[in-house]
N, CA, C and O atoms as a DFTB+ gen file, in Angstrom:
472 C
 N C O
     1  1      20.662       2.880       0.084
     2  2      19.260       2.849       0.415
     3  2      18.638       1.613      -0.225
     4  3      18.819       1.375      -1.419
     5  1      17.904       0.822       0.566
     6  2      17.312      -0.400       0.054
     7  2      16.077      -0.076      -0.794
     8  3      15.480       0.995      -0.678
     9  1      15.720      -1.029      -1.643
    10  2      14.541      -0.821      -2.478
    11  2      13.284      -0.853      -1.603
    12  3      13.229      -1.536      -0.581
    13  1      12.296      -0.104      -2.034
    14  2      11.054       0.013      -1.274
    15  2       9.887      -0.291      -2.203
    16  3       9.821       0.192      -3.333
    17  1       8.969      -1.105      -1.692
    18  2       7.745      -1.434      -2.419
    19  2       6.572      -1.115      -1.514
    20  3       6.608      -1.379      -0.313
    21  1       5.535      -0.546      -2.100
    22  2       4.297      -0.310      -1.356
    23  2       3.154      -0.979      -2.099
    24  3       2.948      -0.751      -3.291
    25  1       2.411      -1.812      -1.372
    26  2       1.165      -2.369      -1.883
    27  2       0.112      -1.333      -1.544
    28  3      -0.239      -1.134      -0.381
    29  1      -0.384      -0.680      -2.577
    30  2      -1.088       0.592      -2.449
    31  2      -2.501       0.523      -3.008
    32  3      -2.764      -0.142      -4.010
    33  1      -3.400       1.227      -2.331
    34  2      -4.747       1.443      -2.834
    35  2      -4.932       2.956      -2.891
    36  3      -5.074       3.592      -1.846
    37  1      -4.932       3.543      -4.076
    38  2      -5.003       4.993      -4.182
    39  2      -6.291       5.599      -3.622
    40  3      -6.354       6.809      -3.402
    41  1      -7.308       4.786      -3.390
    42  2      -8.567       5.286      -2.832
    43  2      -8.549       5.306      -1.307
    44  3      -9.473       5.819      -0.676
    45  1      -7.495       4.745      -0.718
    46  2      -7.383       4.651       0.741
    47  2      -6.544       5.817       1.269
    48  3      -5.413       6.029       0.830
    49  1      -7.105       6.559       2.205
    50  2      -6.404       7.704       2.784
    51  2      -5.097       7.291       3.451
    52  3      -4.076       7.954       3.265
    53  1      -5.112       6.205       4.226
    54  2      -3.881       5.743       4.889
    55  2      -2.811       5.374       3.874
    56  3      -1.628       5.648       4.074
    57  1      -3.231       4.760       2.803
    58  2      -2.284       4.367       1.767
    59  2      -1.672       5.600       1.088
    60  3      -0.467       5.648       0.841
    61  1      -2.507       6.582       0.793
    62  2      -1.994       7.822       0.180
    63  2      -1.041       8.541       1.130
    64  3      -0.002       9.047       0.706
    65  1      -1.393       8.586       2.415
    66  2      -0.530       9.241       3.400
    67  2       0.803       8.494       3.530
    68  3       1.854       9.120       3.673
    69  1       0.761       7.188       3.483
    70  2       1.987       6.395       3.590
    71  2       2.888       6.636       2.392
    72  3       4.098       6.798       2.550
    73  1       2.316       6.663       1.204
    74  2       3.101       6.945       0.006
    75  2       3.734       8.333       0.110
    76  3       4.908       8.503      -0.221
    77  1       2.980       9.309       0.559
    78  2       3.521      10.669       0.724
    79  2       4.638      10.693       1.768
    80  3       5.632      11.398       1.595
    81  1       4.482       9.929       2.847
    82  2       5.505       9.859       3.884
    83  2       6.802       9.257       3.336
    84  3       7.894       9.746       3.624
    85  1       6.669       8.203       2.554
    86  2       7.852       7.600       1.928
    87  2       8.557       8.618       1.039
    88  3       9.776       8.776       1.113
    89  1       7.797       9.299       0.208
    90  2       8.379      10.278      -0.707
    91  2       9.008      11.436       0.056
    92  3      10.050      11.947      -0.353
    93  1       8.394      11.856       1.156
    94  2       8.943      12.944       1.973
    95  2      10.275      12.558       2.604
    96  3      11.091      13.424       2.920
    97  1      10.498      11.247       2.791
    98  2      11.765      10.756       3.341
    99  2      12.754      10.363       2.244
   100  3      13.753       9.698       2.516
   101  1      12.479      10.771       1.019
   102  2      13.426      10.575      -0.072
   103  2      13.333       9.242      -0.792
   104  3      14.214       8.919      -1.589
   105  1      12.301       8.463      -0.541
   106  2      12.140       7.177      -1.212
   107  2      11.286       7.341      -2.467
   108  3      10.347       8.136      -2.500
   109  1      11.628       6.583      -3.479
   110  2      10.811       6.475      -4.684
   111  2      10.390       5.016      -4.772
   112  3      11.041       4.211      -5.439
   113  1       9.302       4.683      -4.096
   114  2       8.930       3.272      -4.006
   115  2       8.351       2.720      -5.296
   116  3       7.801       3.448      -6.123
   117  1       8.492       1.419      -5.438
   118  2       7.761       0.702      -6.476
   119  2       6.335       0.607      -5.956
   120  3       6.101       0.065      -4.876
   121  1       5.389       1.127      -6.712
   122  2       3.998       1.155      -6.280
   123  2       3.239       0.027      -6.976
   124  3       3.176      -0.039      -8.203
   125  1       2.670      -0.846      -6.169
   126  2       1.856      -1.932      -6.705
   127  2       0.421      -1.684      -6.261
   128  3       0.107      -1.760      -5.074
   129  1      -0.440      -1.390      -7.214
   130  2      -1.858      -1.244      -6.901
   131  2      -2.427      -2.655      -6.807
   132  3      -2.851      -3.246      -7.800
   133  1      -2.422      -3.172      -5.590
   134  2      -2.691      -4.584      -5.381
   135  2      -4.112      -5.007      -5.742
   136  3      -4.364      -6.197      -5.931
   137  1      -5.045      -4.061      -5.844
   138  2      -6.390      -4.427      -6.280
   139  2      -6.410      -4.727      -7.774
   140  3      -7.222      -5.527      -8.238
   141  1      -5.517      -4.085      -8.527
   142  2      -5.393      -4.339      -9.969
   143  2      -4.432      -5.488     -10.253
   144  3      -4.628      -6.255     -11.195
   145  1      -3.389      -5.601      -9.428
   146  2      -2.358      -6.626      -9.604
   147  2      -2.162      -7.330      -8.270
   148  3      -1.227      -7.015      -7.533
   149  1      -3.038      -8.284      -7.952
   150  2      -2.932      -8.954      -6.650
   151  2      -1.649      -9.769      -6.532
   152  3      -1.193     -10.358      -7.512
   153  1      -1.073      -9.803      -5.342
   154  2       0.103     -10.653      -5.152
   155  2      -0.284     -12.126      -5.315
   156  3      -1.400     -12.531      -4.990
   157  1       0.650     -12.899      -5.817
   158  2       0.430     -14.335      -5.941
   159  2       0.426     -14.946      -4.546
   160  3       0.801     -14.293      -3.572
   161  1       0.004     -16.196      -4.457
   162  2       0.040     -16.897      -3.176
   163  2       1.478     -16.964      -2.672
   164  3       1.720     -16.781      -1.479
   165  1       2.426     -17.222      -3.554
   166  2       3.842     -17.270      -3.153
   167  2       4.304     -15.913      -2.635
   168  3       5.024     -15.847      -1.639
   169  1       3.902     -14.834      -3.293
   170  2       4.267     -13.491      -2.826
   171  2       3.632     -13.202      -1.473
   172  3       4.267     -12.607      -0.602
   173  1       2.384     -13.621      -1.292
   174  2       1.729     -13.431      -0.001
   175  2       2.460     -14.175       1.104
   176  3       2.602     -13.658       2.212
   177  1       2.927     -15.387       0.812
   178  2       3.685     -16.153       1.816
   179  2       4.959     -15.407       2.201
   180  3       5.321     -15.347       3.376
   181  1       5.632     -14.843       1.208
   182  2       6.858     -14.091       1.486
   183  2       6.540     -12.843       2.324
   184  3       7.269     -12.515       3.260
   185  1       5.459     -12.161       1.981
   186  2       5.051     -10.977       2.733
   187  2       4.739     -11.347       4.182
   188  3       5.134     -10.636       5.106
   189  1       4.035     -12.451       4.378
   190  2       3.730     -12.908       5.738
   191  2       4.995     -13.152       6.540
   192  3       5.079     -12.787       7.713
   193  1       5.978     -13.771       5.903
   194  2       7.259     -14.024       6.578
   195  2       7.908     -12.706       6.973
   196  3       8.407     -12.566       8.090
   197  1       7.904     -11.741       6.062
   198  2       8.515     -10.447       6.346
   199  2       7.752      -9.678       7.428
   200  3       8.353      -8.938       8.208
   201  1       6.437      -9.854       7.473
   202  2       5.619      -9.178       8.475
   203  2       5.602      -9.910       9.812
   204  3       5.191      -9.355      10.831
   205  1       6.054     -11.166       9.797
   206  2       5.988     -12.009      10.994
   207  2       4.542     -12.125      11.474
   208  3       4.248     -11.942      12.656
   209  1       3.645     -12.433      10.535
   210  2       2.250     -12.565      10.919
   211  2       1.598     -13.746      10.209
   212  3       2.199     -14.379       9.340
   213  1       0.385     -14.023      10.589
   214  2      -0.383     -15.119      10.012
   215  2      -1.308     -14.572       8.924
   216  3      -1.528     -13.363       8.845
   217  1      -1.844     -15.453       8.091
   218  2      -2.788     -14.970       7.081
   219  2      -3.969     -14.217       7.686
   220  3      -4.399     -13.201       7.139
   221  1      -4.489     -14.698       8.793
   222  2      -5.639     -14.016       9.411
   223  2      -5.283     -12.601       9.870
   224  3      -6.121     -11.701       9.821
   225  1      -4.042     -12.408      10.314
   226  2      -3.617     -11.076      10.755
   227  2      -3.487     -10.107       9.577
   228  3      -3.514      -8.890       9.763
   229  1      -3.348     -10.646       8.382
   230  2      -3.211      -9.814       7.187
   231  2      -4.562      -9.535       6.533
   232  3      -4.643      -8.756       5.583
   233  1      -5.617     -10.164       7.036
   234  2      -6.930     -10.050       6.407
   235  2      -7.771      -8.926       7.014
   236  3      -7.730      -8.657       8.215
   237  1      -8.523      -8.296       6.141
   238  2      -9.496      -7.285       6.545
   239  2     -10.809      -8.024       6.833
   240  3     -11.577      -8.332       5.922
   241  1     -11.041      -8.294       8.087
   242  2     -12.165      -9.141       8.486
   243  2     -13.522      -8.447       8.383
   244  3     -14.555      -9.110       8.466
   245  1     -13.539      -7.136       8.205
   246  2     -14.816      -6.424       8.121
   247  2     -15.332      -6.284       6.691
   248  3     -16.414      -5.741       6.468
   249  1     -14.556      -6.775       5.725
   250  2     -15.023      -6.764       4.339
   251  2     -16.156      -7.768       4.179
   252  3     -16.114      -8.850       4.765
   253  1     -17.162      -7.421       3.395
   254  2     -18.322      -8.292       3.197
   255  2     -17.911      -9.670       2.663
   256  3     -18.488     -10.685       3.052
   257  1     -16.930      -9.699       1.785
   258  2     -16.505     -10.974       1.188
   259  2     -15.945     -11.923       2.246
   260  3     -16.023     -13.141       2.087
   261  1     -15.388     -11.382       3.313
   262  2     -14.868     -12.207       4.405
   263  2     -15.997     -13.055       4.996
   264  3     -15.837     -14.255       5.216
   265  1     -17.130     -12.416       5.246
   266  2     -18.284     -13.141       5.781
   267  2     -18.900     -14.054       4.731
   268  3     -19.251     -15.198       5.021
   269  1     -19.030     -13.548       3.520
   270  2     -19.634     -14.328       2.443
   271  2     -18.904     -15.652       2.244
   272  3     -19.528     -16.698       2.064
   273  1     -17.578     -15.593       2.279
   274  2     -16.764     -16.804       2.082
   275  2     -16.561     -17.605       3.366
   276  3     -15.907     -18.648       3.363
   277  1     -17.127     -17.109       4.454
   278  2     -17.011     -17.762       5.765
   279  2     -15.540     -18.007       6.144
   280  3     -15.158     -19.090       6.587
   281  1     -14.740     -16.957       5.952
   282  2     -13.308     -17.063       6.229
   283  2     -12.987     -17.050       7.715
   284  3     -11.834     -17.238       8.106
   285  1     -13.991     -16.832       8.535
   286  2     -13.785     -16.903       9.980
   287  2     -13.757     -18.347      10.488
   288  3     -13.507     -18.584      11.670
   289  1     -14.010     -19.295       9.615
   290  2     -14.003     -20.714       9.980
   291  2     -12.593     -21.121      10.408
   292  3     -11.673     -21.087       9.591
   293  1     -12.407     -21.505      11.672
   294  2     -11.070     -21.852      12.156
   295  2     -10.484     -23.110      11.501
   296  3      -9.290     -23.379      11.636
   297  1     -11.305     -23.867      10.805
   298  2     -10.817     -25.084      10.144
   299  2     -10.135     -24.799       8.810
   300  3      -9.492     -25.680       8.240
   301  1     -10.273     -23.569       8.311
   302  2      -9.630     -23.234       7.038
   303  2      -8.123     -23.170       7.218
   304  3      -7.627     -22.579       8.178
   305  1      -7.397     -23.783       6.287
   306  2      -5.938     -23.798       6.399
   307  2      -5.325     -22.548       5.757
   308  3      -6.003     -21.768       5.089
   309  1      -4.042     -22.393       5.981
   310  2      -3.318     -21.215       5.499
   311  2      -3.423     -21.060       3.984
   312  3      -3.628     -19.952       3.488
   313  1      -3.286     -22.151       3.255
   314  2      -3.345     -22.065       1.793
   315  2      -4.702     -21.567       1.310
   316  3      -4.776     -20.802       0.349
   317  1      -5.770     -21.993       1.965
   318  2      -7.112     -21.538       1.598
   319  2      -7.256     -20.043       1.835
   320  3      -7.819     -19.328       1.007
   321  1      -6.745     -19.573       2.968
   322  2      -6.820     -18.144       3.286
   323  2      -5.977     -17.317       2.313
   324  3      -6.399     -16.246       1.875
   325  1      -4.800     -17.810       1.980
   326  2      -3.934     -17.098       1.037
   327  2      -4.577     -17.039      -0.342
   328  3      -4.523     -16.009      -1.013
   329  1      -5.179     -18.132      -0.760
   330  2      -5.849     -18.145      -2.064
   331  2      -7.011     -17.156      -2.069
   332  3      -7.242     -16.474      -3.068
   333  1      -7.736     -17.077      -0.969
   334  2      -8.840     -16.119      -0.866
   335  2      -8.326     -14.690      -0.996
   336  3      -8.962     -13.866      -1.654
   337  1      -7.182     -14.381      -0.377
   338  2      -6.614     -13.029      -0.481
   339  2      -6.155     -12.737      -1.905
   340  3      -6.286     -11.614      -2.391
   341  1      -5.618     -13.753      -2.566
   342  2      -5.207     -13.556      -3.962
   343  2      -6.438     -13.324      -4.848
   344  3      -6.457     -12.423      -5.686
   345  1      -7.455     -14.152      -4.642
   346  2      -8.664     -14.056      -5.468
   347  2      -9.481     -12.801      -5.169
   348  3     -10.162     -12.277      -6.051
   349  1      -9.415     -12.324      -3.942
   350  2     -10.188     -11.158      -3.494
   351  2      -9.245     -10.219      -2.743
   352  3      -9.293     -10.153      -1.514
   353  1      -8.393      -9.494      -3.460
   354  2      -7.356      -8.692      -2.798
   355  2      -7.888      -7.602      -1.872
   356  3      -7.128      -7.045      -1.080
   357  1      -9.174      -7.289      -1.958
   358  2      -9.749      -6.315      -1.028
   359  2      -9.608      -6.818       0.406
   360  3      -9.698      -6.033       1.350
   361  1      -9.387      -8.120       0.575
   362  2      -9.218      -8.712       1.901
   363  2      -7.868      -8.388       2.539
   364  3      -7.699      -8.571       3.745
   365  1      -6.918      -7.916       1.757
   366  2      -5.556      -7.691       2.251
   367  2      -5.473      -6.338       2.967
   368  3      -5.896      -5.310       2.436
   369  1      -4.918      -6.363       4.180
   370  2      -4.662      -5.113       4.911
   371  2      -3.785      -4.204       4.062
   372  3      -2.975      -4.673       3.262
   373  1      -3.954      -2.925       4.242
   374  2      -3.165      -1.975       3.465
   375  2      -2.840      -0.758       4.299
   376  3      -3.501      -0.477       5.298
   377  1      -1.843      -0.057       3.890
   378  2      -0.829      -0.369       2.883
   379  2       0.273      -1.239       3.490
   380  3       0.560      -1.154       4.684
   381  1       0.865      -2.050       2.674
   382  2       2.012      -2.849       3.101
   383  2       3.242      -2.221       2.462
   384  3       3.276      -1.977       1.256
   385  1       4.248      -1.963       3.284
   386  2       5.502      -1.401       2.794
   387  2       6.596      -2.420       3.048
   388  3       6.720      -2.962       4.146
   389  1       7.388      -2.672       2.014
   390  2       8.511      -3.604       2.125
   391  2       9.789      -2.837       1.830
   392  3       9.918      -2.180       0.797
   393  1      10.733      -2.937       2.764
   394  2      12.058      -2.318       2.613
   395  2      13.074      -3.413       2.830
   396  3      13.281      -3.873       3.953
   397  1      13.707      -3.827       1.749
   398  2      14.673      -4.916       1.878
   399  2      13.993      -6.153       2.408
   400  3      13.054      -6.661       1.796
   401  1      14.465      -6.652       3.560
   402  2      13.881      -7.853       4.161
   403  2      12.803      -7.528       5.194
   404  3      12.183      -8.435       5.750
   405  1      12.581      -6.248       5.451
   406  2      11.604      -5.836       6.456
   407  2      10.300      -5.399       5.796
   408  3      10.276      -4.987       4.637
   409  1       9.228      -5.498       6.559
   410  2       7.932      -5.067       6.056
   411  2       7.072      -4.608       7.221
   412  3       7.300      -4.986       8.370
   413  1       6.082      -3.787       6.906
   414  2       5.103      -3.388       7.916
   415  2       3.793      -3.051       7.233
   416  3       3.751      -2.681       6.060
   417  1       2.729      -3.189       8.003
   418  2       1.433      -2.679       7.584
   419  2       1.389      -1.273       8.151
   420  3       1.315      -1.089       9.366
   421  1       1.434      -0.295       7.284
   422  2       1.563       1.104       7.713
   423  2       0.192       1.696       8.015
   424  3      -0.286       2.599       7.327
   425  1      -0.403       1.176       9.031
   426  2      -1.712       1.632       9.484
   427  2      -1.632       1.820      10.974
   428  3      -1.693       0.824      11.696
   429  1      -1.502       2.995      11.476
   430  2      -1.473       4.273      10.789
   431  2      -0.132       4.476      10.067
   432  3       0.836       3.764      10.334
   433  1      -0.086       5.438       9.165
   434  2       1.119       5.655       8.376
   435  2       2.391       5.863       9.203
   436  3       3.481       5.489       8.770
   437  1       2.255       6.455      10.387
   438  2       3.426       6.721      11.241
   439  2       4.124       5.435      11.691
   440  3       5.279       5.469      12.116
   441  1       3.427       4.310      11.596
   442  2       4.033       3.016      11.910
   443  2       5.289       2.797      11.082
   444  3       6.229       2.133      11.518
   445  1       5.290       3.355       9.905
   446  2       6.405       3.209       8.972
   447  2       7.682       3.882       9.455
   448  3       8.776       3.477       9.061
   449  1       7.564       4.898      10.298
   450  2       8.737       5.666      10.723
   451  2       9.782       4.806      11.426
   452  3      10.982       5.018      11.251
   453  1       9.335       3.845      12.214
   454  2      10.280       2.964      12.902
   455  2      11.133       2.194      11.890
   456  3      12.342       2.050      12.071
   457  1      10.499       1.707      10.834
   458  2      11.245       0.965       9.818
   459  2      12.191       1.902       9.035
   460  3      13.309       1.516       8.698
   461  1      11.737       3.121       8.754
   462  2      12.570       4.077       8.018
   463  2      13.804       4.438       8.843
   464  3      14.893       4.598       8.292
   465  1      13.641       4.564      10.144
   466  2      14.731       5.030      11.000
   467  2      15.662       3.939      11.475
   468  3      16.546       4.207      12.289
   469  1      15.497       2.710      10.996
   470  2      16.422       1.630      11.409
   471  2      17.428       1.342      10.343
   472  3      18.279       0.469      10.516
């Protein structure tokens, strides 16, 4: 069984459900409360690669800080967006589950089942 990591927000219902789903399938994931311990820019780049997505796809665009920082500006480069997510981790979609080289944003939590069953 490969190692499992969850970027978790205990105040988020989807995140709690995802953690429970992992545990129900016999996993004991490494839990990273990303609001307390934000991923570094390098870690975010690795997560993006595993998710096969762009920084904008990983961002929570409805957070007030997104508008405040004008992160919708198409001229902002990837490094700027990644730094914003590191500095303001509330911008990061959650929960993110990493299993070996694979990852998913488990929203809804059942999204995770495909990764568990492969």
